[in-house]
C-alpha positions in Angstrom: 29.9 13.4 38.0 30.9 16.3 35.9 32.8 19.0 37.7 31.1 22.5 37.8 32.7 24.9 35.8 33.9 28.3 37.0 33.7 31.3 34.5 34.5 34.7 35.5 32.6 36.6 32.9 28.8 37.0 32.7 27.5 38.8 29.4 24.1 38.5 27.7 23.6 37.5 24.2 21.0 39.5 22.2 19.3 37.8 19.3 16.4 38.3 17.0 13.0 36.9 18.6 10.0 35.7 17.0 6.6 34.6 18.8 5.6 31.1 17.9 2.3 29.7 19.2 -1.1 31.0 19.6 -2.8 31.2 23.1 -3.8 27.5 22.6 0.0 26.8 23.1 -0.8 27.2 27.0 -3.4 24.5 27.1 -2.7 22.0 29.7 0.7 23.5 30.5 0.9 27.3 30.7 -0.4 30.7 31.9 -1.9 31.7 28.5 1.4 33.1 27.2 2.8 31.9 23.9 6.3 30.7 23.4 8.7 33.0 21.8 11.7 31.5 20.0 15.1 33.4 19.3 16.9 33.2 15.8 19.4 30.4 15.6 22.1 30.9 18.1 24.8 29.6 15.5 28.3 30.2 16.8 27.6 32.8 19.6 29.5 32.0 22.7 32.5 32.5 24.9 33.8 28.9 24.9 31.3 26.4 23.1 30.3 28.2 19.9 27.8 25.5 19.4 25.4 23.8 21.6 26.2 22.3 25.0 25.4 18.6 24.0 26.1 19.3 20.4 26.3 16.1 18.1 29.5 14.3 18.6 29.9 13.3 15.1 29.3 15.1 11.8 25.6 15.2 10.7 25.9 16.5 7.2 27.0 13.2 5.8 23.7 11.8 6.8 21.6 14.6 5.5 21.2 16.4 8.9 21.8 19.6 10.4 21.8 21.0 14.0 20.5 24.2 15.2 20.0 25.8 18.6 17.4 28.4 19.6 16.3 30.1 22.9 12.7 29.7 24.0 10.8 31.9 26.4 7.5 31.9 27.9 5.5 31.6 31.3 5.3 28.2 32.9 2.3 27.1 35.1 3.0 25.9 38.6 -0.1 23.9 38.8 -1.6 21.2 36.6 -5.0 19.3 36.8 -4.6 15.9 38.2 -1.3 16.0 40.1 -1.5 15.7 43.9 -0.4 19.3 44.6 -1.4 20.5 47.9 -0.5 24.2 47.4 -0.6 26.9 44.6 2.7 27.6 42.6 2.6 31.1 40.9 3.2 31.1 37.2 6.7 31.7 36.3 8.7 33.2 33.4 11.4 31.0 31.9 13.9 31.2 29.0 15.4 27.9 28.0 16.9 26.3 25.1 16.0 23.7 22.4 18.4 21.8 20.0 17.1 20.8 16.6 18.6 18.1 14.5 16.7 17.6 11.2 17.1 17.1 7.4 17.6 20.5 5.7 15.7 18.8 2.8 12.2 18.8 3.7 11.5 16.1 1.3 13.5 13.8 3.6 11.4 14.7 6.6 8.7 12.3 7.8 6.9 15.0 9.6 7.3 13.4 13.0 9.2 15.5 15.9 10.9 13.3 18.6 10.8 15.7 21.4 13.2 14.9 24.2 12.8 16.1 28.0 16.8 16.0 28.4 18.0 14.0 31.5 19.8 15.9 34.2 21.1 13.0 36.4 24.6 14.1 35.9 23.9 17.8 36.8 24.1 18.6 33.1 21.7 18.0 30.3 22.0 14.8 28.4 20.1 13.8 25.3 20.0 10.1 26.2 17.1 9.2 23.7 18.9 10.8 20.8 22.1 8.9 21.7 20.1 5.6 21.9 18.1 6.2 18.8 19.8 8.6 16.4 20.5 5.8 13.9 16.8 5.2 13.2 15.8 9.0 13.5 18.3 9.9 10.8 17.5 6.7 8.7 13.9 7.5 8.3 13.7 11.3 8.5 12.6 12.1 11.8 13.3 15.7 13.3 14.8 15.6 16.9 14.2 18.5 19.5 15.8 18.3 22.8 14.6 20.6 25.5 16.3 21.9 28.7 13.3 21.4 30.9 14.9 21.6 34.3 17.5 23.7 36.0 20.6 21.7 36.3 23.3 21.5 38.9 25.8 22.9 36.5 23.7 25.8 34.9 23.8 26.4 31.2 24.7 30.1 31.9 27.8 28.9 33.8 29.0 26.7 30.8 29.0 29.6 28.6 27.5 32.7 29.8 27.7 34.5 26.5 25.7 31.9 24.7 23.3 31.2 27.7 23.3 34.1 29.9 19.6 34.8 29.4 18.5 31.3 30.4 16.4 30.9 33.6 14.4 27.8 34.3 12.1 27.7 37.2 12.4 27.2 40.1 15.6 28.8 39.0 18.4 27.6 41.6 20.7 25.1 40.4 19.4 21.7 40.6 16.3 23.0 42.3 13.7 20.9 40.5 13.9 18.1 42.8 10.2 17.6 44.0 8.1 16.4 41.2 4.2 17.5 40.8 3.4 13.8 41.4 5.0 14.4 44.8 3.2 17.6 45.4 5.8 20.0 43.8 5.3 22.5 41.0 4.6 21.5 37.3 7.0 24.0 35.6 8.9 21.3 33.6 5.7 19.6 32.4 4.2 23.2 31.5 7.5 24.2 29.5 7.5 20.8 27.8 4.0 21.0 26.7 4.2 24.7 25.6 7.0 24.0 23.4 5.1 21.1 21.8 2.3 23.4 20.9 4.7 26.0 19.4 6.0 23.3 17.2 2.7 22.3 16.1 1.6 26.0 15.5 1.6 27.5 12.1 4.8 29.5 12.9 6.7 26.4 14.3 8.1 26.0 10.8 10.8 28.8 11.6 12.6 26.6 13.9 11.9 23.3 11.9 13.1 24.4 8.7 9.9 25.5 7.0 7.3 22.7 8.2 5.4 22.6 11.2 5.5 19.4 13.3 2.7 17.1 12.0 3.2 14.6 14.9 4.9 14.7 18.2 6.4 11.7 20.3 7.3 12.8 23.8 10.5 11.1 25.1 12.6 10.8 28.2 15.0 8.5 29.9 15.5 7.6 33.6 14.6 10.6 35.7 13.0 12.3 32.5 10.9 9.2 32.0 9.8 9.1 35.5 8.4 12.8 35.0 6.8 12.0 31.6 5.4 8.7 33.0 3.8 10.5 36.0 2.3 12.9 33.4 0.8 10.0 31.5 -0.6 8.5 34.8 -1.7 11.5 36.7 -2.6 14.5 34.3 -6.2 15.2 33.5 -6.4 15.2 30.4 -3.4 14.2 28.5 -2.7 17.2 26.2 -3.6 16.1 22.6 -0.6 17.9 21.4 1.4 14.7 22.1 0.6 11.8 19.6 2.7 9.5 21.6 5.1 8.7 24.5 8.3 6.6 24.8 9.1 6.1 28.4 12.6 4.9 28.6 14.0 3.0 31.5 11.9 4.7 34.3 8.4 5.2 35.7 6.4 7.3 38.0 7.0 4.7 40.9 10.7 5.5 40.2 13.3 3.8 42.5 10.8 2.7 45.2 9.1 0.4 42.9 9.2 -3.3 43.5 7.8 -6.6 42.5 4.4 -5.9 43.9 4.1 -2.3 43.1 0.7 -1.7 40.8 1.1 -0.8 37.3 -1.8 1.6 36.8 -1.1 3.2 33.5 -4.1 3.2 31.0 -2.9 6.1 28.7 -5.2 7.6 26.0 -2.2 8.1 23.6 -0.2 5.5 22.1 2.7 5.0 24.7 5.6 2.4 24.8 7.7 1.7 28.0 11.4 0.5 27.4 12.7 -1.0 30.3 15.9 -3.0 31.3 16.8 -5.4 34.1 16.8 -2.8 36.8 13.3 -1.3 36.2 11.3 -4.3 34.8 9.0 -6.1 37.3 6.0 -8.5 37.3 2.6 -6.8 36.7 3.9 -4.8 33.9 1.3 -5.1 31.0 0.2 -4.1 27.6 -3.1 -2.2 26.8 -4.9 -0.9 23.8 -2.6 2.2 23.8 0.3 0.7 25.9 3.2 -1.5 25.0 5.9 -2.8 27.5 9.2 -4.1 26.1 11.4 -5.7 28.7 15.0 -6.0 27.0 16.8 -9.2 28.4 20.2 -8.3 29.5 19.9 -4.4 29.4 21.3 -2.0 31.9 19.9 1.3 32.9 22.8 3.3 31.7 25.0 1.1 29.1 28.5 1.4 27.4 26.9 2.8 24.3 25.6 5.9 26.3 28.7 6.1 28.4 31.1 6.6 25.4 28.9 9.1 23.9 28.0 10.9 27.1 31.6 11.0 28.1 32.6 12.9 24.9 29.5 15.2 25.0 30.2 16.0 28.6 33.9 16.8 28.0 32.8 19.0 25.2 30.5 20.9 27.5 33.4 21.2 30.0 36.2 22.5 27.6 34.5 23.6 24.3 37.0 21.2 22.5 35.9 18.7 20.1 36.1 15.2 21.7 37.1 11.8 20.1 34.2 9.5 19.8 34.0 6.2 18.0 30.7 4.7 17.3 32.5 1.5 16.1 34.1 1.2 19.6 30.9 2.2 21.5 29.0 -0.5 19.6 31.1 -3.5 20.9 29.1 -6.2 22.6 31.9 -8.5 23.9 32.8 -10.3 20.8 36.3 -8.4 21.1 37.1 -10.3 24.2 38.7 -9.0 27.4 38.0 -9.4 31.1 34.8 -8.8 33.1 33.7 -8.1 36.6 33.8 -4.3 37.4 30.8 -2.2 37.1 31.9 1.4 36.0 31.1 3.7 33.1 33.3 6.5 32.3 36.8 5.2 33.3 38.5 4.0 30.2 41.0 2.0 32.0 38.6 -0.3 33.8 39.5 -3.9 32.8 35.8 -4.0 31.3 33.3 -1.7 29.8 29.9 -1.1 31.3 26.9 -3.4 30.2 27.6 -3.8 26.5 24.2 -5.3 25.3 23.5 -3.1 22.1 20.0 -2.1 23.1 20.4 1.0 20.8 18.8 -1.5 18.1 15.7 -2.0 20.4 15.4 1.8 20.8 15.6 2.0 17.0 12.9 -0.5 16.7 10.7 1.0 19.2 10.8 4.6 17.3 9.8 2.9 14.2 7.1 1.2 15.8 5.6 4.2 17.3 5.9 6.0 14.0 3.9 3.3 12.4 1.4 3.1 15.1 0.7 6.9 15.0 0.5 6.8 11.3 -2.3 4.2 11.1 -0.1 1.2 10.5 -1.1 -0.7 13.5 0.4 -1.2 17.2 3.8 -2.6 18.1 4.3 -6.2 18.5 3.4 -7.6 22.0 6.7 -9.3 23.3 6.9 -11.6 26.2 8.0 -10.4 29.8 11.2 -11.3 31.5 10.8 -14.6 33.4 10.6 -13.4 36.8 11.6 -15.6 39.9 12.4 -14.5 43.4 15.0 -17.3 43.2 16.2 -16.2 39.8 20.1 -15.4 39.8 19.7 -12.3 37.2 18.9 -8.9 38.4 18.4 -9.8 41.9 18.7 -6.1 42.9 16.3 -4.9 40.2 12.6 -3.9 40.7 11.5 -7.4 39.7 13.3 -9.1 42.6 15.0 -11.6 40.3 14.8 -13.3 36.8 15.7 -16.8 35.8 18.9 -17.0 33.9 20.4 -19.5 31.2 23.6 -21.4 31.7 25.6 -18.4 30.7 24.0 -16.2 33.5 21.9 -14.3 30.8 18.2 -13.5 31.7 15.4 -15.7 30.2 12.2 -14.1 28.4 11.7 -10.6 27.4 13.0 -8.9 24.1 15.9 -11.0 23.0 18.4 -9.4 20.7 20.5 -11.6 18.8 23.4 -11.0 21.2 21.1 -12.9 23.9 20.2 -15.7 21.6 23.7 -16.3 20.3 25.7 -14.9 23.4 29.4 -14.2 23.6 29.5 -12.8 26.9 27.3 -12.5 30.0 25.3 -9.3 30.2 24.7 -8.3 33.7 22.2 -5.5 33.7 22.3 -4.5 37.3 25.4 -4.4 39.8 25.3 -4.6 43.3 27.4 -2.3 45.4 30.4 -2.3 46.1 30.8 -3.6 42.5 30.1 -0.1 41.3 27.0 2.0 40.4 24.0 -0.1 40.5 22.4 1.0 37.3 25.3 0.5 34.9 25.7 -3.4 34.8 28.9 -5.0 33.3 29.9 -7.4 30.6 31.8 -10.7 31.2 33.1 -11.7 27.6 33.5 -15.4 27.2 36.9 -16.8 26.9 38.3 -18.2 23.6 37.9 -21.7 25.0 34.2 -21.1 25.9 33.8 -19.2 22.4 35.2 -22.3 20.5 33.1 -24.7 22.5 29.7 -22.7 21.5 30.7 -22.0 18.1 33.4 -24.2 16.6 33.7 -22.1 13.5 33.2 -18.6 12.7 30.7 -19.6 10.1 28.5 -21.4 12.9 28.6 -18.2 15.0 27.5 -16.1 12.3 24.8 -18.3 11.1 23.2 -18.3 14.5 23.3 -14.6 14.6 21.7 -14.2 11.2 18.9 -16.6 12.1 18.4 -14.7 15.4 18.4 -11.3 13.5 15.8 -12.5 10.9 13.6 -14.0 13.5 13.9 -10.5 15.6 12.9 -8.8 12.4 9.8 -10.9 12.0 8.8 -10.2 15.5 9.1 -6.5 14.8 12.0 -6.0 17.5 14.6 -5.3 15.1 15.0 -3.3 11.9 16.5 -4.7 8.8 19.3 -1.9 8.6 20.3 -2.6 12.0 20.3 -6.4 11.5 22.8 -5.5 8.4 24.9 -3.5 11.0 25.0 -6.3 13.2 26.3 -8.8 10.6 28.8 -6.3 9.6 30.2 -6.2 13.2 30.1 -10.1 13.4 32.1 -10.2 10.4 35.0 -7.8 11.8 35.0 -10.2 14.8 36.1 -13.3 13.0 39.8 -12.9 14.3 38.4 -14.6 17.8 38.7 -18.0 15.7 41.7 -19.8 14.7 42.6 -18.8 11.1 41.7 -22.5 9.7 37.9 -21.8 10.9 37.4 -18.2 9.9 35.9 -18.8 6.6 32.2 -17.8 6.0 31.1 -21.3 4.9 27.4 -22.1 5.1 26.9 -18.7 6.8 26.8 -16.9 3.4 23.5 -18.7 2.6 22.1 -18.2 6.0 22.7 -14.6 6.0 21.8 -13.7 2.5 18.2 -13.0 3.3 19.5 -10.1 5.4 20.4 -8.5 2.2 16.9 -8.7 0.9 15.2 -6.1 3.2 11.5 -6.9 3.7 9.3 -3.9 2.2 6.2 -2.9 0.6 6.2 -4.5 -2.8 7.1 -1.4 -5.0 4.9 0.0 -7.9 6.5 -0.3 -11.5 6.2 3.1 -13.1 6.8 1.4 -16.6 4.0 -1.0 -15.9 1.2 0.9 -15.0 -2.0 -1.1 -13.9 -4.4 1.2 -15.0 -6.5 0.7 -12.0 -8.6 3.8 -11.1 -11.6 2.8 -9.1 -13.5 4.0 -6.0 -10.9 5.6 -3.8 -7.8 4.1 -5.5 -5.5 5.1 -8.3 -2.8 2.7 -9.0 -0.9 1.9 -5.7 -2.2 5.0 -3.8 -5.5 5.2 -1.9 -7.1 8.3 -0.5 -6.5 8.3 3.2 -3.1 6.6 2.9 -0.3 8.3 4.8 2.2 10.1 3.1 5.1 7.6 4.5 2.9 4.7 3.2 2.4 6.2 -0.2 6.0 6.8 -0.6 6.9 3.4 0.3 5.0 2.1 -2.5 7.3 3.8 -5.2 11.0 3.4 -5.8 12.8 6.5 -4.2 14.2 7.6 -7.5 10.7 8.1 -9.0 9.9 10.8 -6.3 9.8 14.5 -7.0 8.4 15.9 -3.9 7.2 19.6 -2.7 5.4 20.7 0.5 1.9 19.4 0.1 2.2 17.3 -3.1 4.5 14.1 -4.2 5.1 13.6 -7.7 5.9 10.0 -8.7 6.9 8.6 -12.1 7.6 11.8 -13.9 8.8 9.8 -16.9 5.7 7.9 -17.4 2.9 10.4 -17.2 3.4 10.9 -13.4 1.1 10.2 -10.5 0.5 13.2 -8.2 -0.6 12.8 -4.6 -1.7 15.9 -2.6 -1.8 16.1 1.1 -3.7 18.9 3.3 -1.9 22.2 3.7 -2.3 24.0 7.2 -4.4 26.6 5.3 -6.7 23.6 4.3 -6.8 22.1 7.7 -7.8 25.4 9.4 -11.0 25.1 7.5 -12.0 21.8 9.2 -13.2 20.6 12.4 -10.8 19.1 14.9 -12.1 15.7 14.2 -11.6 16.2 10.3 -8.1 17.6 11.0 -7.0 14.5 12.9 -8.6 12.2 10.2 -6.8 14.0 7.5 -3.5 15.3 8.5 -0.8 14.0 6.4 -3.0 11.8 4.4 -3.7 11.7 0.7 -6.6 13.7 -0.1 -6.0 14.2 -4.0 -4.4 11.9 -6.5 -4.1 12.8 -10.1 -2.2 11.3 -13.3 -1.6 12.2 -17.0 -0.8 8.5 -17.7 -3.1 7.2 -20.4 -3.1 3.8 -18.9 -5.6 4.9 -16.5 -9.3 5.8 -17.0 -12.0 7.4 -15.2 -15.1 5.7 -15.9 -13.8 4.8 -19.6 -12.2 8.5 -20.1 -8.4 8.6 -20.4 -6.0 11.8 -20.5 -6.1 13.2 -23.8 -9.8 13.1 -24.4 -11.6 16.0 -25.4 -14.0 17.2 -22.5 -16.8 18.3 -24.9 -17.3 14.5 -26.0 -17.2 13.0 -22.6 -18.7 15.7 -20.3 -22.4 14.3 -20.6 -21.2 10.7 -19.9 -19.3 11.7 -16.9 -22.0 14.0 -15.7 -19.3 16.7 -14.9 -20.2 19.7 -12.6 -19.8 23.1 -13.7 -16.3 23.9 -13.9 -14.0 26.5 -12.5 -10.7 28.3 -13.5 -7.5 28.1 -11.4 -4.3 29.5 -13.1 -4.2 28.3 -16.7 -6.5 25.4 -16.2 -10.2 24.4 -15.9 -11.3 21.9 -13.2 -14.3 19.7 -13.3 -15.7 17.2 -10.8 -17.8 14.1 -11.3 -19.3 11.6 -9.1 -17.0 8.5 -8.6 -18.6 6.3 -5.9 -16.6 6.8 -2.5 -14.6 9.7 -4.1 -15.1 12.5 -6.3 -13.7 12.2 -9.8 -11.3 15.2 -10.8 -10.6 16.4 -14.4 -7.7 19.0 -15.2 -8.5 20.6 -18.6 -6.7 22.9 -20.8 -7.7 24.2 -24.1 -10.5 21.7 -24.0 -8.5 18.7 -23.7 -8.3 16.6 -20.4 -4.7 16.6 -19.1 -5.1 14.9 -16.0 -7.6 12.7 -14.4 -8.0 11.6 -10.6 -9.9 11.3 -7.5 -10.4 13.5 -4.5 -11.7 13.3 -1.1 -15.6 13.5 -1.2 -16.2 15.4 1.9 -13.8 18.2 1.2 -15.3 18.7 -2.3 -18.9 18.3 -1.6 -20.0 21.9 -2.9 -18.5 24.0 -5.7 -16.9 26.7 -3.4 -15.4 23.8 -1.2 -14.0 22.1 -4.1 -12.4 25.5 -5.7 -10.8 26.2 -2.0 -9.6 22.5 -1.9 -7.8 22.5 -5.2 -6.7 26.1 -4.8 -4.6 25.1 -2.0 -2.4 22.9 -4.3 -1.9 25.2 -7.1 
């Protein structure tokens, strides 16, 4: 626990405010009021001068920045579907959000990971940022952490200058103890939903660096996961503002769940449950919009969270930067040591908490959800843990026991390389009086055990690389994380005698990790000339922006807000995506179909031909053959459309010469006024 702070001053900070969110922002979660955000808090404060829960490492080297804003509105106390037996009044709130994002919008993938921050330690903790920040920054996600519940140590106590205006219903410290699933008020769910709506509103760009959220993944860990999973289970309906959910180490049944507790989830939005040895149990199942990954050997709270969380909370207490080493936090027992004590925050303990590096699985889950909600298919179905009431692993977990191998590690489930080629026993739960039940422990193998299992360093490295490649193929490990695992493996060669520390045959076994699997990339210099139907070169109308970008080498991209320009040295391929202005002219169904998807593709490359007509041709000579419609003028150019099967052919003409040819979404260009409005949105 973190001791409450005693601060003797109480001042209010005044900042500029801007209203973000239309009345629709209250749908499902509010009283009809919009959310209002302040300007960035900057270095305001009496002690912290940066957010409580600020990043514990510099973000700039990764191309990211961090800002904090206050957010105000009116939260609803009741929500359809929850078993609430009384009426709770609407309640005003002022909370805060932490935004971590790429300042260069070309790096942003358009998806916001929105975290309901955990309050189990009486302070906010951004657990899913801690577990997933490697993938979030690797693939251009925007992270937004929300203070949803009043904590035991109020933010205003931590820094009254920075947070003096914050009031979160039901207001008293630690007061939000009865969830709406148990009959309590739904203030937290309402605040979370209203902020999600605000981030997707046209003005949400003001806190997201100039772009509204295109997709939102709601995430929460432990107690926050319980609240979110109860929302997924009970709310009628689930607010479509959420594109997906990641329920991390918790569920609506909470700590009372057991081996026979029903798993009644049938979500209408893509949802992933990530569970460890404490939460996993028989009966958990997959569904059309549901995936459950049970992580073999994982604890509820692990050493990775503990190292970062200790630094983060000490920062909150003191306002002084804290030492944090990702390198040390990522150990998994290869460094040796003794085991047997279940504790998390006490550095002098003879062993760390459970060191199984489940952050790699969190990375894979976030990436899989992104693929799922952008049309690339559902995450892989993974096997459950091998539950057995006589099993020796996780006997005090919700599953009532799991079979273990000869090393004491559990069988079944998502199996990280550290489980497939172990150097330690990973105990995902701890029975008192060992320590805190949910923290687990690590028992590293002795040097003698290690040498028996892996006579040479090369034999160990080979097995780890083989396991990583298998996990990549299964879809539960990302290639860049596999490279990080191999890097750490090589740092551990000192556990073997000098005579057997060489790489040997492992060099060949690990070579495939250096060739990360990806979509075959298009060669700008060797254009195929294919323009047919709904495709131009490697791009097809309706393709997501992320998928289109993956088809080209990164160096070939010149991006702007609603258009990407590839291969500029070879005539260029221009890909356009709907702007918010264009989307507002469409039905909700059409908005969902077209958001962040290619609707226009143009090229000036003479390798391409539209029904035999190439850039550089004079319009007068080919107009009859192409059956072009009457043109219209935008800027310095004339535009003409022509039938082209499943799409509409597009010609950009200047001084009578066709400069670019291409294709456009047929439904957006059915009439001349619609076509003009469509093209005008890009120029």
